[in-house]
N, C-alpha and C positions, 0 to 999 in steps of 0.2 A: 563434877570431879569428886573422887573418893577422898574424904578428909583424912582417912587413915593411910592413904598411899604415901610412901616415902618419896622424896625428891630424887631425881636422877642427877648424876655428876657427869657432865660432858666437857672434857678439857682437851683442846686441840691447839696445835701450833706451839707458841712459846707462852708459858703461863704456869701458875701454881694454884693449888687449892688445899684446903684442910681435909684431913681424914674425917671419918665419921660413919654414920649409918645412912645408907642410900638404898634406892631401889635397884637401878642399874648404873654401872660406872664404865665410862669409856675415856681412855687417856691416850692421846696420840701426839706425834711430833716430839717436842722436847719438854713436855709437861712434867711437873713434879707434884706429888701429893705428899703433904706433911702429916704423918700419923697413920694409924691403923685404919683399914677399911672393912666394913661389914656390909654386904649387899646381896642381891639375888644373882646378878650376872656381872662379871668384871672382864673387860677387854682392854688390855694394855699393849701398846705397840710403839714402834719407833725407838727413840733413845730416851724414853720416859723413865721416871724413877718413882717408886713408891717407898717413902721413907718410913716404913712400918710393915705390919703384917696384913695379909688379905684373907678374909673368911667369906665364902660365898657358896652358892649352889653350883655355879659353873665359872671357871676361870680359864681365859685364854691369854697367854703372854707370848709376844713374838718380837722379832727385831733385835735391838741391842738394849732392851729394857732391863731394869734392875728392880728387884724387890728386896729391901733391906730387912727382911723378917721372914716369917713362915707363910706358906700358902696352903690353905685348907679349903677343900671343896668336895662335892660329890664327884665331879669330873674336872681334871686339870690337864690342859694342853700347853706345853712350853716349847717354843721353837726359836730358831735363829741363834744368836750369840747372847742369849739371855743369862743373867746371873740371879739366882735366888740364894740369899745368904743363910737362910734357915732351913727348916724341914719342908719338903713338898709332900703333902698328904692328900691323896685323892681316894675317897672311900670306895668309889666304883671303879674309876680308871685314871691312870696317870700316863700321858703320852708325851714323851720327850724326844724332840727331833732337832738335829742341827749340831751346834757346838755350845751346848748348855753346861753350866756349872751349878751344882747344888751344894750349898755350904754344909748341910748336915744330912739327915736321912731322907730317903725317898720311900714312901709307904703307900700302898694301895691294894685293891683287890686284883685288878689287871694292870700290869705295868709293861709298857712298850718303850724301849730305849733304842733310838736309831740315830747314827751319826758318830761324831767324835765328842763324846760327853764325859763329864767327870762328876762323880758323887763322892763327897768328902766323908760321908758317914756310911751307914748300912743301907741295903736295899731289902725291903721286906714286903712280900705280897703273896697272893695265892697263885697267880699265873704270871710268870716273868719271861718276857721275850727280849733278848738283847741282840741287836744287829750293829753293824759298823764296828767302830773301835771305842770301847767304853772302859773307863777306869773307875772302880769302886774301891775307895780307900778302906772301908770296913768289910763287913761280911755280906753274904747273899743268902737270904732265908725265904723259902717259898715251898709250895706244894709241887708245882711243876715249873721247871726251868728249861728254856730253849735258847741256846746260843747259836747264832747264825753269822757271827762275825768274829772279832777278836776281843776278848774280855780279860782284863787284869783285875784280880780281886785280892785286896790286901789282907783279908781275914780268911775265914772258913766259908764253905758253901754247904748248906743243909737243905735237903728237899726230899720229896717222895719220889720224883722222877727227875733225872738230869739228862738232857739230850744236847749234844753238841755236833754241829755241822760247820766247824770252823777251827778256832784255836783258843787257848786260854792259858793264863798263868794264875794259879791259886797258891798263895803263900801259906795257907793253913791246910785244913782237912776238907776233903770232898766226901760228904757222907750222904748217901741217897739209897732208897730202896731199890731203884733200878737206874743203872748208869749205862747209857749208850753214847759212845764217842766215835764220830767219824772224823778222822784227822785230815785237815786241809793244810795245816801248818804245824810247826813244832809247838808242843804244849808241855807245861810242867805243873806239877802239884806235889806237895809233900807226902800226902797219904790219901788213899781212897778206901772207903769202907762202904759196904752195901750188900744187898742180896744178890741180884744179877748184875754182873759187870762185864761189858762187852766193848772192846776197843778195836776198831777197824780202820784201815787205810781209806781215806776219802777218794772220790772219783776225780778230783781236780788234777789239772796238768800244769806244766810250766816249771821253771827252775826252782822256785821256792817250795814246790809241792813234791819234788822228787824224793827227798830224804826226810820227809816229815816223820816225827817220832813223838811219842809221849815218854817223858822222863819222870819217874816217881820213885820214892824210897820204898814205900810199903803199900801193898794191896791186900785187903782182907775182904772176903765175901763168900757166898755159897756156890754160885755157878759163875765161873770166870773164863772168859775167852779173850786172848790178847794177840794183837798184831802190831808190828812196828812200835814195840814198847821196850823200854829199858827200865828194869826194876831191880832193887836189891833183894827184897823178900816178897813172895806171893804166898798167901795162906788162903785155902779154900776147901770146899767139899769136892767139887768137880773143877779141875783146872786143865785148860787146854792152851798150849802155846802154839800160835800160828806163825805165818810168815814174818820174819824179821823181829820176832820177839826174843829178847835176851834177858834172862833172869838169873841172878846169882844163886838164889836158894828158893826152892818150892817146897812148901809143906802142905800136904793134901790128906784128906780123910778117906774118900771113897775112890776117886779116879784121877789119874794124871795121864795126859796125852801130849805128844809133840807132832805138829802137822806142818808141812811145807817149810821145814828148816828151822823151826823154833828151837831155842837153845836154853838149857838150864845147867848152871854150874854144878848143882846137886839137887836131888829130889828125895824127899823123905816122907813116908806115910806115917801119920801120927794118929 
């Protein structure tokens, strides 16, 4: 036996243990760990509770487990009805699925959020994919954002590319180099800024999809194409209003077009 090897913590059923430094940690059933954990691998499931933070290479948390601190690892997977009261930080990947609540920020290189989840802080990553129905109380900051469900963002969204095949509500600014929105439900945002901005009607059918629209106060970009959009002001170099686009005022530098019944209250070349 390697004298330098750390001990494992294996807690199952009903019981408790102290936090500390371990090799591998497995907590199942209604077990509770008092204090912070540092280990190689951590697997927590059931209605278990970690009364502290977790730092490991790999973390998997599922069921109705609770972590009353931060979770930090190379790879983090959180499932079920789990609650993490602190920040969830996965340096390589964070995978959140189910009905999970994160008390502070979620941070990672690759972030996948699927289900009916809530993040009380910011979401910060390189590649962020949001499916299902997710509420982010703070802002969303990434290089590449893909929304495939319904997302509510309490702050602003900043990225290099923003793609949406669903719906969103962004209380702040959507700022991205390239914005591609395919509307599947009604969506709202205060302001959109970017280089290329394209809003199209999605392919979905059904009652909720018939009158889907994007409502926005101001859009500013270089190359702008809008369908099924209601906006107060649109400013851009090349501006095209497509089917069901309604804009109070258009300010354009090079070109302005109306296609398929697009409407502008006034249009001015500046």
